[in-house]
C-alpha positions as CSV (number, residue, x, y, z in Angstrom):
1,X,-62.0,-1.8,26.9
2,X,-62.1,-4.5,24.2
3,X,-63.3,-6.9,26.8
4,X,-65.6,-4.4,27.9
5,X,-67.3,-4.1,24.3
6,X,-67.4,-7.2,23.6
7,X,-69.2,-8.7,26.2
8,X,-71.9,-5.4,25.8
9,X,-72.3,-6.8,21.7
10,X,-72.8,-10.2,23.2
11,X,-75.0,-9.1,25.8
12,X,-73.0,-10.9,28.4
13,X,-73.8,-9.8,31.8
14,X,-71.4,-12.3,33.7
15,X,-68.5,-11.7,31.5
16,X,-69.3,-8.4,31.5
17,X,-69.0,-7.6,35.6
18,X,-66.1,-9.5,34.9
19,X,-64.4,-7.3,32.5
20,X,-65.3,-3.8,34.7
21,X,-63.8,-5.5,37.7
22,X,-60.2,-6.3,36.0
23,X,-60.3,-3.1,34.5
24,X,-61.6,-1.3,37.8
25,X,-58.3,-3.2,39.3
26,X,-56.3,-2.0,36.7
27,X,-57.2,1.9,36.7
28,X,-56.4,1.1,40.6
29,X,-53.5,0.0,39.9
30,X,-53.3,2.9,37.8
31,X,-54.1,5.4,40.3
32,X,-56.6,6.6,38.0
33,X,-59.8,7.2,40.8
34,X,-62.1,9.0,37.8
35,X,-61.9,6.3,35.7
36,X,-62.4,3.6,39.1
37,X,-65.2,5.4,39.7
38,X,-67.2,5.4,36.7
39,X,-65.8,1.6,36.2
40,X,-67.1,0.4,39.8
41,X,-69.9,2.0,39.3
42,X,-71.0,0.2,36.7
43,X,-70.1,-2.5,37.7
44,X,-72.8,-1.7,40.8
45,X,-75.3,-1.1,38.8
46,X,-75.1,-4.4,37.2
47,X,-74.5,-6.9,39.7
48,X,-77.2,-5.1,42.0
49,X,-78.9,-5.3,38.7
50,X,-78.4,-9.1,38.4
51,X,-77.6,-10.3,42.0
52,X,-73.6,-11.2,40.7
53,X,-73.0,-10.9,45.2
54,X,-69.6,-11.2,44.6
55,X,-68.6,-8.5,41.7
56,X,-70.9,-6.0,43.9
57,X,-68.3,-6.8,46.3
58,X,-65.5,-5.7,43.8
59,X,-67.5,-2.4,42.7
60,X,-67.9,-1.4,46.3
61,X,-64.4,-1.7,47.6
62,X,-63.6,-0.1,44.3
63,X,-65.4,2.8,44.9
64,X,-65.0,2.8,48.6
65,X,-61.7,3.7,47.6
66,X,-62.1,6.4,45.0
67,X,-63.9,8.2,48.1
68,X,-61.0,7.7,50.4
69,X,-58.2,8.9,47.5
70,X,-60.4,12.1,46.6
71,X,-59.8,12.4,50.3
72,X,-63.7,12.2,51.4
73,X,-62.8,9.2,54.0
74,X,-65.9,8.8,56.1
75,X,-67.8,7.5,53.5
76,X,-64.3,5.4,51.4
77,X,-63.5,3.4,54.7
78,X,-67.5,2.0,55.5
79,X,-67.8,1.6,51.9
80,X,-64.1,-0.6,51.9
81,X,-65.3,-2.5,54.7
82,X,-68.9,-3.3,53.5
83,X,-66.9,-4.7,51.0
84,X,-64.8,-6.7,52.8
85,X,-68.0,-7.9,55.0
86,X,-70.0,-9.0,52.3
87,X,-67.0,-10.4,50.4
88,X,-66.3,-12.7,53.4
89,X,-69.6,-13.5,53.0
90,X,-69.8,-15.4,49.6
91,X,-66.3,-17.2,51.5
92,X,-64.1,-15.9,48.9
93,X,-60.6,-15.3,50.0
94,X,-59.3,-14.1,46.3
95,X,-58.0,-10.7,46.1
96,X,-58.6,-10.7,50.2
97,X,-54.9,-9.4,50.5
98,X,-55.4,-6.4,48.0
99,X,-58.7,-5.2,49.3
100,X,-57.1,-5.1,52.7
101,X,-54.1,-3.4,50.7
102,X,-56.8,-0.4,49.5
103,X,-58.7,-0.5,53.3
104,X,-55.0,-0.1,55.4
105,X,-54.7,3.0,52.5
106,X,-57.7,4.5,53.3
107,X,-57.2,4.3,57.0
108,X,-53.6,5.9,56.7
109,X,-55.5,8.5,54.9
110,X,-57.6,9.4,57.6
111,X,-55.1,9.2,59.9
112,X,-56.1,5.5,61.6
113,X,-52.4,4.4,61.0
114,X,-52.2,2.1,63.9
115,X,-55.7,0.7,62.3
116,X,-54.2,0.2,59.0
117,X,-51.0,-1.0,60.2
118,X,-53.4,-3.7,61.7
119,X,-55.1,-4.5,58.2
120,X,-51.1,-4.8,56.4
121,X,-50.7,-7.5,59.1
122,X,-53.8,-9.3,58.1
123,X,-53.7,-8.8,54.7
124,X,-49.8,-10.5,55.1
125,X,-50.9,-13.1,57.2
126,X,-53.7,-14.3,54.4
127,X,-50.8,-13.6,51.6
128,X,-48.8,-16.1,53.3
129,X,-51.4,-18.8,54.0
130,X,-53.1,-19.2,50.5
131,X,-49.8,-18.2,48.8
132,X,-51.2,-15.1,47.2
133,X,-47.7,-13.3,46.4
134,X,-49.5,-10.8,44.0
135,X,-49.4,-8.3,46.2
136,X,-47.1,-9.7,48.5
137,X,-44.4,-6.6,47.8
138,X,-47.0,-3.8,48.2
139,X,-47.7,-5.4,51.7
140,X,-44.2,-5.2,52.5
141,X,-44.0,-1.8,51.8
142,X,-46.8,-0.3,53.1
143,X,-46.0,-2.4,56.2
144,X,-42.9,0.2,56.3
145,X,-44.2,3.3,55.0
146,X,-47.2,2.6,58.5
147,X,-44.2,1.8,60.7
148,X,-42.2,4.7,60.1
149,X,-45.7,6.8,60.0
150,X,-46.0,5.7,63.4
151,X,-42.0,6.3,64.3
152,X,-41.5,2.3,65.1
153,X,-38.2,0.8,65.7
154,X,-36.2,1.6,62.6
155,X,-34.7,-1.9,62.3
156,X,-38.6,-3.4,61.9
157,X,-39.0,-0.1,59.5
158,X,-35.8,-1.4,57.1
159,X,-36.7,-5.0,57.7
160,X,-40.3,-4.2,55.7
161,X,-38.9,-2.5,53.3
162,X,-36.0,-5.0,52.7
163,X,-38.4,-7.6,52.2
164,X,-40.3,-5.6,50.2
165,X,-37.3,-5.1,47.4
166,X,-37.0,-8.6,48.0
167,X,-40.2,-10.4,47.1
168,X,-40.0,-7.5,43.6
169,X,-36.7,-8.8,42.6
170,X,-37.4,-12.3,43.1
171,X,-40.5,-12.1,41.1
172,X,-39.2,-9.9,38.8
């Protein structure tokens, strides 16, 4: 809140976009759809007005997550997919693994768990390729959830959960 207020006071639009994006990301981690929606809407409006392509993608992804988490996966998933497509168009791989995890969650909520598993597998590959360890434990946890939902072999399910726990312990 303080960063957003300071950026507004200084009329620094780029820093405001960054602060809104971080705040929306934190609200997402806290599973607060109302706050994510408020921040994502402000981020989308600001980014559209000032042509901040990357921050616009973050707003679209966050708003898509809100729609999906609120039960409107028919609107949410395309929003997430558009945001990811636009993020890829900027050439950025930063946070792509986390965005794919959000897409996977939305697909799972829409009873499209096999597609969710594909998204998680892509996210894991990206995280490993670019050494993005930030959400690796969560990616493996989600993989375990999706495998269990699909009725996969218990050895694979347990391996995913054990990997998630191992990464979390390693990262403390």
